[in-house]
Residue, then its C-alpha position, 0 to 999 in steps of 0.5 A: m651441509f645436510d645430507v638427505k640421503e644419509m638421513l634416510a639411510t640412518a632411518i632404514e638402518r633403524g627400521a623406520s617406516d616414515v621420516h618427517i621434515n618440518v622447519d625449525m625441528p630436527p627430522i622425526m622418524r616413526i618406528n613401529t608406530e612411535l615417533i622418535v626425534m633423530e639426532l640431527p640439527e633443526i631443519s631450516q626453510e632453505m634446507a627443506r627447499q634444497m632437499v626437494l630441489d635435489m630430489v626432483g630438479p628445478d622443473k618439478l620444483k616449479v610445479f611444487d611451488e604452483k600446486r603446493d603439493l608434490d608426490f614422487s619417489t626417491m632411491l638411495s644408492d643401495g636400492s632403498r626406495f621411499r615414497v615422498n610427499a612434499h607440501w607446505q604448512k605455515e608457509t614453509t616446506a614440509i616433507s614426508f618420506r615413506a620407506i618402501s621395502n626392496r623385497i616384495p613379501n611372501i603373502d604367507d609371511l603377512h599373516l593374512p587370512p588364506i582367502v586373500k591368496e585364493l582371491t588372486d585366482l579370480p579371472r575377473g571382477l574388482i577386489l579392494v584393499t582398504g584401510h587408513t594411511g599406513s595400514g599396509k594396503s600397498t604391501s598386501l596388493a604387491a604380495m597378491i600381484n606377486v602370487i599371480n606373477a609366480k603362477c600365471r602367464k598373464r599381462i599385468i598393468t599397474m597405475e601408481d602414484p608414485i610406483e612403490y614396489l618394483l615388480e619383476n617379470k616372472s611368469c607374467m608380463i608386467e608394466q608399471r605406469e607412474v601417474g605424472a610421469d607415464c600417464t597424466t591421471f589414473a583415469s587416463g591411464l585406465k582408459h588406455a590400459l583397456r586397449q593394451d590387452p591386460d588381464v590384471i589391472l592394479v589402480g593405486e587408489m580410487r580417489d575421485l569419481e572419474t577414477t572410480s568409474s573407470t575402475i569399475t568399468a574395467a572390472e565390468t569388461g572382464h578384467l581382474v582389477l585391484s585397487t585401494l580406498h581409505t575406508i575402514n570396513a566393507s560397509q563404509t567402502v560400499e557407501r563411499i563408492i556409491d556416495i561418490y556418484p550423483a544421486s541420479q546415478q546411484n541406483q545404476i552404480r549399485a547394480m554395477l557394483s553388485n555385479t563386479l565387486q568380488g571382495v573387500i579386504s579391510q586392514t589395520l596394523f598392530k604393533r607386535v609383542d612377540k618380536p619387532g614389527m607390525v601385523p595386520c588385523v583384517e576384515i574380509m567381505l566376499c560378494t556372495s549372493a546375499i551381499r550382492n542383494c544388500i548392495r543392489e537394494n541399498r541394505i548396506y546396514e545388513i552387511p556386518n551381520i552377514i560377514e559375522t555369520s559367514r565365517r565358513l565361507g572365508m569372511q571374518t569381522m575385524d573383531y574376530s581377526i583381533q581376537q585371533m591375533y591376540l590368541a596367537g600371541f602377536i598383539d597386546r591384550d589392552e590394545a586389542i580391547l581398545r581398538s575393537s568395535n566393542p571393547g566390553k565384549m572383547e575384554r570378556l572374550l580375551p583371556p587375561k595374560p598370565g598373572q593379570v586380572s581383567s578390569a571386569a574382575m577387578a571391578a567386581a572385586t572392588a564392588d565386593 
C-alpha cells in the first residue's frame, strides 16, 4: 500500500520544496526550482483519493467533493509540516504539497535589505509582502513576526489559510487562527480580531474585496497589519488594491490607502550558485510623502521612478537588487539578465564571469 508519509519524508530528506500528485504519474518533487520524478509507482485515482481521506477524514472529504478544492495542512511524526491543496483536474484527484520549515529563519539569514527589519518597528499601518506563488512571502512574514516577538511585548493575532509556521510565544503573546477551523473567513476573523486587543495582525492573503477592506480598516484603526498579495511589484500592488473596489469607491480607497500603507516588499526567488538553495531579490517601496501623493492623485505610473531615485531612503528597484545579488556571488549572470526588466541594460551593468565574453562584446566581434 502506498505510504504518503514515507513519500513526504523522502521529499524532505532530498530538500524538496513541493511535491505534486497527478493520477497516472509517479509523484514529482521540486528541488531548487527543478521538477524531479520520484522513484515511486504511478498514482491511481483510488490511491490519490485515499491520500486525501487519510489526511483530512471523511467529513472534510465530503467538503472536497462538493467544492472541488480543499486547503489544509499535514504533519509528519518528526514535526515536518506541509501546506496542502487537494483539487480536481480532468475529473481526477490531484494534490500539491508545499513543505513548511520547522524553523522560522532569522531575518538576517534571508539576505533581505536592512529596511525590512526596520519596518517591524512601526507602531501602526499596513505592510505588504508581495510576489508570485512560491516566492517566499510567508517565510519573510514569519521572520518579520519573529523580530517583533523577540524584542517587543505585544499581542499578535494571525489569520492564515492554513497555518504555516508555528509561532512560539517569546516576548509577545501570539494567537494563530486557521481559516475554516478557527474562523470562517479572513474577513470574519479580522472583524472579531479588532475586539481582541491586538497590537499586530497578520492576514495570510488579501484575496477579495471583503478581506482587503477589513485589512485596510484594521490598519486605519491604529494596528500594525502585515499581509500578502500575488503581485510582482509595488505599482501593480497599489493598482490591484484599488481595482478590487467598485469605480464609485476608488477615490475614497486611494485616500485611505495613501494614509495607511507604510511599505511594499515585492520579492522573487533565484537559484543560488554559491551553494544549494534559493535567495530573494527584492523591490522595496516606502510610503514617503511623494509616494502618498502619487497614490492619492492616481499617478501610479510615477512610482517606479520615485523608487529608483530614493535609494538613500531605503527604497530599491528589483533590477538593483538583482545586480547586487549577482555582484555578491549569489546568482547566475545569465538568469540575472533574463529576469531583469531591461535585459540589455542589465547585461551592460554586470561584469562577465571570469573567462566569459558578454553577448554584446561577442556581437561586436562578429560584426568586425
